[in-house]
C-alpha positions in Angstrom: -29.7 -64.4 58.1 -25.8 -64.7 58.7 -25.9 -61.5 60.4 -28.7 -62.5 62.4 -27.1 -65.6 63.7 -23.6 -64.0 64.1 -25.0 -61.2 66.4 -26.8 -63.9 68.7 -23.8 -66.0 68.9 -21.8 -62.8 69.9 -24.5 -62.1 72.4 -24.3 -65.6 73.7 -20.7 -65.2 74.3 -20.7 -62.2 76.0 -23.3 -63.2 78.1 -21.0 -66.1 78.6 -18.2 -63.8 79.8 -20.9 -62.5 82.6 -21.7 -65.7 84.0 -17.8 -66.6 84.1 -17.4 -63.6 85.9 -20.5 -64.2 88.3 -19.3 -67.2 89.1 -15.5 -66.4 90.1 -17.3 -63.3 92.2 -19.5 -65.8 94.3 -17.0 -68.4 94.5 -14.7 -65.6 96.2 -17.7 -64.8 98.5 -15.5 -65.4 101.4 -12.1 -64.3 100.3 -11.0 -61.5 102.3 -9.8 -58.2 100.0 -11.0 -59.7 96.8 -11.7 -57.2 94.3 -15.2 -58.1 92.2 -15.4 -58.6 88.7 -17.5 -56.3 86.4 -19.2 -57.1 82.8 -20.0 -54.3 80.7 -21.7 -55.2 77.3 -21.1 -53.2 74.3 -22.6 -53.1 70.9 -20.5 -53.4 68.3 -20.1 -51.1 65.1 -20.5 -54.0 62.6 -23.4 -55.7 64.7 -23.3 -58.1 67.6 -22.4 -57.5 71.2 -19.1 -57.8 72.9 -18.4 -58.1 76.4 -15.2 -56.3 78.5 -14.3 -57.5 82.2 -12.7 -55.0 84.9 -12.3 -55.3 88.5 -14.0 -53.0 90.7 -11.2 -51.1 92.8 -14.1 -49.6 95.1 -15.4 -52.5 96.9 -13.7 -55.5 98.9 -17.0 -57.7 99.3 -19.0 -59.5 97.1 -22.7 -58.5 96.9 -24.4 -61.5 96.5 -27.6 -60.0 95.8 -26.0 -58.2 92.8 -24.2 -61.3 91.7 -28.0 -63.0 91.8 -29.4 -60.1 89.3 -26.6 -60.6 87.0 -27.0 -64.7 87.0 -30.6 -64.0 86.1 -29.5 -61.6 83.4 -26.9 -63.8 81.7 -29.0 -66.8 81.9 -32.1 -64.8 80.3 -29.9 -63.3 77.9 -28.4 -66.5 76.6 -31.8 -68.1 76.2 -33.2 -65.6 74.2 -30.1 -65.6 71.9 -30.0 -69.1 71.9 -33.6 -69.1 70.7 -33.2 -66.5 67.9 -30.3 -69.0 66.7 -32.6 -71.3 66.6 -35.3 -69.7 64.7 -33.0 -68.3 62.3 -31.6 -71.5 61.7 -35.0 -73.5 61.2 -36.3 -70.4 59.0 -33.2 -70.8 56.6 -33.5 -74.4 56.5 -37.4 -73.7 55.0 -36.5 -71.4 52.7 -33.9 -74.0 51.5 -36.4 -76.4 50.9 -39.0 -74.3 49.2 -36.3 -73.5 46.5 -35.2 -76.8 46.3 
């Protein structure tokens, strides 16, 4: 149960990184020569997810349609993983209540 919660919390943190990068990109939509932040998610060997951030040196413009997709992805990923944490916590509480 704890592994499930920790995995989901790591995903929430990774999606938070994606959300921050997307916010920075959108805030700089009119900044000339701005290099966008890109977020890459990877599965950790021990479970969970991590995010890494790089600068996209190939573009000097913010693609708002891509940023909108990234925003929706981050929002849905956060919601799904928060729901997993909530459900795992409730299940854990129910099991403890049955044992007491």
